Structures are given as C-alpha cells and as structure tokens.
C-alpha positions in Angstrom: 99.0 82.4 112.0 98.2 85.7 113.6 95.2 86.1 111.3 93.9 82.6 112.2 94.0 83.5 115.8 92.3 86.9 115.3 89.6 85.7 112.9 87.2 84.3 115.4 87.2 87.6 117.2 86.7 89.6 114.1 83.9 87.3 112.9 82.1 88.0 116.1 81.8 91.6 115.2 79.5 93.3 112.7 81.2 92.7 109.3 81.6 96.4 108.4 83.0 97.1 111.9 85.4 94.1 111.5 86.4 95.4 108.1 87.4 98.8 109.4 89.1 97.4 112.5 91.2 95.0 110.4 92.5 97.7 108.2 93.3 99.9 111.2 95.1 97.1 112.9 97.1 96.4 109.7 98.4 100.0 109.7 99.7 99.9 113.3 102.5 97.3 112.9 103.7 99.0 109.7 104.1 102.3 111.5 106.0 100.6 114.3 108.2 98.6 111.9 106.8 95.4 113.2 105.0 94.1 110.1 106.9 90.9 109.1 105.0 89.2 106.2 106.8 86.4 104.3 107.2 87.7 100.8 105.7 85.6 98.0 108.0 84.1 95.4 109.1 86.3 92.6 106.9 85.8 89.6 107.1 88.9 87.3 104.4 89.4 84.7 103.9 92.0 82.0 100.3 92.9 81.1 98.4 96.1 80.0 101.8 97.6 79.3 102.8 97.4 82.9 105.4 95.3 84.9 103.9 93.4 87.9 106.2 91.8 90.4 103.7 89.0 90.7 100.3 88.3 89.1 98.2 88.4 92.3 96.4 91.7 93.2 94.0 93.1 95.7 90.5 93.7 94.2 88.6 96.9 94.6 86.4 97.3 97.6 88.7 96.6 100.5 90.4 100.1 100.6 87.7 102.3 99.2 89.2 105.6 100.3 93.0 105.0 99.7 93.7 105.1 103.4 95.7 101.9 103.9 97.8 101.6 100.8 101.1 100.9 102.4 99.9 98.2 104.8 98.1 96.4 102.0 101.1 96.6 99.7 103.2 95.0 102.5 101.1 91.8 102.2 103.0 90.9 99.1 100.5 91.8 96.3 101.8 92.4 92.9 99.3 95.2 92.5 96.5 96.9 94.4 93.2 98.2 93.2 91.6 100.9 95.3 88.1 102.4 95.4 85.6 102.4 93.9 85.6 106.2 93.9 83.0 108.6 92.6 83.5 112.2 91.5 81.5 113.7 94.4 81.4 112.4 97.9 78.4 110.1 98.6 77.6 108.1 101.8 76.4 104.9 100.1 73.6 102.9 101.4 72.5 102.8 105.1 73.9 100.2 107.4 73.8 97.3 107.8 75.2 96.9 104.3 77.7 94.0 104.6 76.8 90.4 105.5 78.8 87.3 106.1 77.5 83.9 105.0 80.2 81.9 106.7 78.7 78.5 105.9 79.2 79.3 102.2 82.5 81.3 102.6 80.7 84.2 101.1 79.9 87.9 101.6 77.0 90.0 100.4 77.6 93.8 100.3 75.4 96.7 99.3 77.7 99.5 100.2 76.4 101.5 97.2 79.8 103.0 96.3 80.3 105.0 99.4 83.1 107.4 98.6 84.9 110.5 99.9 84.9 111.9 96.4 87.8 111.9 94.0 89.6 115.0 95.3 89.8 113.7 98.9 90.7 110.3 97.5 93.6 111.7 95.5 94.9 113.6 98.6 94.9 110.3 100.5 96.8 108.6 97.7 99.4 111.3 97.4 100.3 110.8 101.1 100.9 107.1 100.7 104.3 105.7 99.9 103.7 103.5 96.9 106.0 100.7 95.8 103.7 98.6 93.8 101.4 99.0 90.8 98.3 101.0 91.7 94.9 100.8 90.1 91.7 102.6 91.0 88.2 101.6 90.3 86.0 104.5 89.2 82.2 105.0 88.9 79.5 107.5 88.4 77.6 109.1 91.3 74.3 107.5 92.2 72.3 110.6 91.2 74.1 111.1 87.8 71.8 109.9 85.0 73.4 107.3 82.7 73.2 109.8 79.9 75.7 112.0 81.7 77.8 109.1 83.2 80.7 109.7 80.9 81.3 113.1 82.5 81.7 111.5 85.9 84.1 108.9 84.7 86.1 111.5 82.8 86.4 113.7 85.9 87.7 110.7 88.0 90.2 109.8 85.2 91.6 113.3 85.0 92.0 113.7 88.8 93.6 110.3 89.2 95.8 110.2 86.1 99.1 111.5 87.5 99.0 109.1 90.5 98.0 105.7 89.2 99.1 103.0 86.7 95.7 101.8 85.6 92.0 102.7 86.0 89.2 100.1 86.3 86.0 101.3 84.8 83.1 100.1 87.0 80.0 99.4 84.9 79.0 96.4 86.9 78.3 97.2 90.6 74.9 95.8 91.5 74.5 98.3 94.4 73.9 101.3 92.2 70.6 101.3 90.3 71.0 101.3 86.6 74.8 101.1 86.5 74.8 97.7 84.8 72.8 99.2 81.9 76.1 100.7 80.8 77.3 97.2 79.9 75.0 97.1 76.8 77.1 97.1 73.7 75.9 100.5 72.5 76.2 102.3 75.9 79.6 100.7 76.6 81.0 101.6 73.2 80.0 105.3 73.7 81.4 105.4 77.2 84.7 103.8 76.3 85.2 106.0 73.2 84.9 109.0 75.5 87.3 107.6 78.0 89.8 106.5 75.4 89.8 110.0 73.9 90.2 111.6 77.4 93.1 109.2 78.2 94.9 110.0 75.0 94.6 113.7 75.7 95.9 113.2 79.3 98.8 111.0 78.0 99.9 113.9 75.8 99.6 116.3 78.7 101.4 114.2 81.3 103.8 112.3 79.1 102.8 108.9 80.6 100.2 106.3 79.8 97.5 104.9 82.2 95.9 101.7 81.2 92.1 101.4 81.0 90.3 98.2 82.0 86.5 97.9 82.3 85.1 95.6 85.0 82.1 93.5 84.0 79.5 91.5 85.8 79.3 87.7 86.2 75.6 87.6 85.4 76.0 88.1 81.6 75.0 85.5 79.1 77.4 84.3 76.4 76.0 86.6 73.7 76.5 89.6 75.9 80.0 88.6 76.9 81.0 88.2 73.2 79.4 91.6 72.3 81.4 93.2 75.1 84.6 91.5 73.9 84.0 93.2 70.5 83.5 96.6 72.1 86.7 96.2 74.1 88.7 95.4 71.0 87.2 98.3 68.9 87.7 100.7 71.8 91.3 99.9 72.3 91.1 98.9 75.9 94.2 97.7 77.7 92.6 95.0 79.8 89.3 93.8 81.2 88.4 92.6 84.7 86.1 89.6 85.1 84.2 89.8 87.3 82.3 91.9 89.8 79.9 90.4 92.4 76.7 88.5 91.4 73.1 89.2 92.1 72.3 85.5 91.9 71.3 83.8 95.1 71.1 80.3 93.7 74.2 79.0 95.7 73.2 80.5 99.0 69.4 80.1 98.9 68.1 79.1 102.4 71.3 80.1 104.3 71.2 82.7 107.0 71.7 86.1 105.3 71.5 84.6 101.9 68.5 86.6 100.8 70.0 90.0 101.6 70.1 92.4 98.7 73.5 93.4 97.2 76.4 91.7 95.4 77.4 88.2 96.4 81.2 87.4 96.5 83.3 84.5 97.7 83.2 80.8 97.0 79.6 80.7 95.5 80.8 83.2 92.8 83.6 80.9 91.5 81.7 79.1 88.8 80.0 82.2 87.4 83.2 84.3 87.3 85.1 81.4 85.7 82.5 80.9 83.1 82.6 84.6 82.0 86.4 84.5 82.0 86.3 81.5 79.7 83.8 83.2 77.3 85.9 86.3 77.3 89.2 84.4 76.6 87.6 82.6 73.7 86.2 85.8 72.2 89.3 87.9 72.7 91.9 85.3 71.6 94.7 86.9 73.6 94.1 90.4 72.1 93.4 92.0 75.5 94.7 90.6 78.9 92.1 89.5 81.4 92.2 90.0 85.2 90.3 87.1 86.8 88.5 87.8 90.1 85.6 86.3 91.9 85.6 83.3 94.2 89.3 82.7 94.4 89.7 81.0 97.8 92.8 78.9 97.2 95.9 78.5 95.0 94.0 75.8 93.1 91.3 78.4 92.2 94.0 80.8 91.1 95.6 78.2 88.9 92.2 77.5 87.4 91.9 81.1 86.3 95.4 81.2 84.9 94.6 78.0 82.9 91.4 79.6 81.6 93.2 82.6 80.2 93.7 85.1 83.0 97.0 87.1 82.9 96.4 88.3 86.5 94.1 87.5 89.3 92.7 89.5 92.3 91.5 88.6 95.8 89.0 90.0 98.1 86.6 87.7 100.0 89.2 84.9 100.0 91.5 87.2 101.8 88.9 87.8 104.5 88.3 84.1 105.0 91.9 82.9 104.5 94.1 85.8 105.5 97.4 87.0 104.0 98.8 83.5 103.4 96.4 83.2 100.5 98.5 85.8 98.5 101.6 83.6 98.5 99.6 80.5 97.8 98.1 82.1 94.7 101.4 83.5 93.5 102.9 80.0 93.8 100.1 78.7 91.6 101.2 80.9 88.7 102.5 78.7 85.9 104.9 81.2 84.5 108.6 81.7 85.5 
C-alpha cells in the first residue's frame, strides 16, 4: 500500500535518482525498527547445494554495491543477488543511463557495470547483517581484454568467497562491449574451467563450498543454448541463471524511450526469457538447477517459470512496477510444499 502511494512520486523523478532514493528510504525504517513487511509463506527449496527459505530472489542490479542488504532481505526474499561487481572500480557509462518505458512496464539500462570494485564491495558486505542466502554477480572490467577476462573473474571469486553462498558469472551484460562473446562454447568452456579450478582450491582453503552459476542472455538461438548446456554440464556448474536483459527492441518499437541503447527488462522480456529457460530445461534434463529471471511481473509469470523447469526465480523490474507485494505473490505461486 505504501509503495502504491509513493510510486507516482518516484516515477516523476529521473529513473536512476528514483532508484537511489528508494533504496535509501528502504534503509530508514529498518534502522528505526519500523519496517513491517508481511512475510511470504514458508516454501523451503534446496538447489545448488543450498537451502532457501523460499524460491523467490532478488536479481542482480538493484543493489550494485552491497549497501542495502538488510533492507532488501527484510522484503521476504529467499535469497538476494548483489552486484554486478568488477575487480577494479569503474564509473560505468555516463548518465542518463536508465530509462522507464511505463507503457510497456519495462526498463532500459546501460549502466555499464558501474562498480566500487570488489575490495570496497566486500567491506560493505561484511558490515551487513545477513540472514538469507547471498549471491553476487561478478564480471570483468570494461578495459580488460576477453583474453584476460578469467583473471578478473578469479580475483572477484577469491575476494568474495568467504562471504557469499553463490557467485553468478556474468557473461551476458549487453552494456559492456564484447562481454557476450564469452558465451561462445569455446570461450565459456575455458572460463568455467578456470573458475571451477579456482573454486575447488578456495574450497580446500576455506573449508566451505560456494556455488557457481553462469548468467546467460535471452538473445541466444536454440543451438547456442544447447551448446551452453553442454558446457555447463562438462564444467560442473552448480546452476545457471536464465536470463539477463535483451538487446531486442521488437516489443517496444515506437514507444517513447524504446530506442535507447542498453538492456531491456520487464514485461517485454518475458517471452524471450521463458523460451531460453525451456530450451535449457530440455537440454539439461534436470542435471543442473535453473534460476528463471526476466519479465516476471506477477505470480502467474512465476508459476509459468516453475512449470517450465525453474527451481528458483528472481525479480527486478517487476519489483519496481509492483512493489514488495510481488515477492509474496510469487512465493505463493510455487507449486512445492
């Protein structure tokens, strides 16, 4: 109810300003002990070797710097994915870099993986009281050649390892030139082999395991999805996230803001993300759990992902348009007990 009242005011602001203001406002009632969110029903799920109190998570991109972990966890998510984070600080693309397409319940962003860098990110995370499963989305720096990308991912994995439950490997952001080239079967196989070896060494060092889950694009054809599925199985990945944002503008062509560069998320992404999920589920045959994300705007959308083979789902743009009640709605749509 409060979000419904505040939304017209927030939507009157520049989207990035509203984004930052909303996160800041979410922190205030938590500090004062006034945050009173109705908890979603209990729907425990086991996936990627982890226990989730419910199958609905926050997607990467909302809390890029790990500055609002407690407030977001209080919304009732079963897990939270933070970031993306890069090894070295980088400012991302110049503003404006986030655009609402309200008529289509969509957002275009071209943040360009703005990041405080992994060391500062870890310090923010260490200060947060965490009572939920935490994942972090990692990526290479913009100026790192793809031939050296594995070193960037390894550096992030090592710094984050003691503080997280899983790491999402971002090879699909459309806002970093050339990043999606890492999704080719050959490049992905090489990258994941490096990260699997690094994770195994860190597991021996720290005495705990952190799950690895690549995040792929919604713009892949069926052959590419099936090739990636094979790489995931051979590489021993613990999960896969389907999908990131799309570069397609087919669904928003002619709408105000629809031609802006960047990744499109929200309702227009639903069909593409669902299609990739179905292709992956058919190829993987249950061997690796899938986290479904992209265009989930209702409990019905979440139920559709579960029915298509997702073990877990994540929200981002739907949360912006619908508010916190969407979390409980999607948890209630889970068919398990």
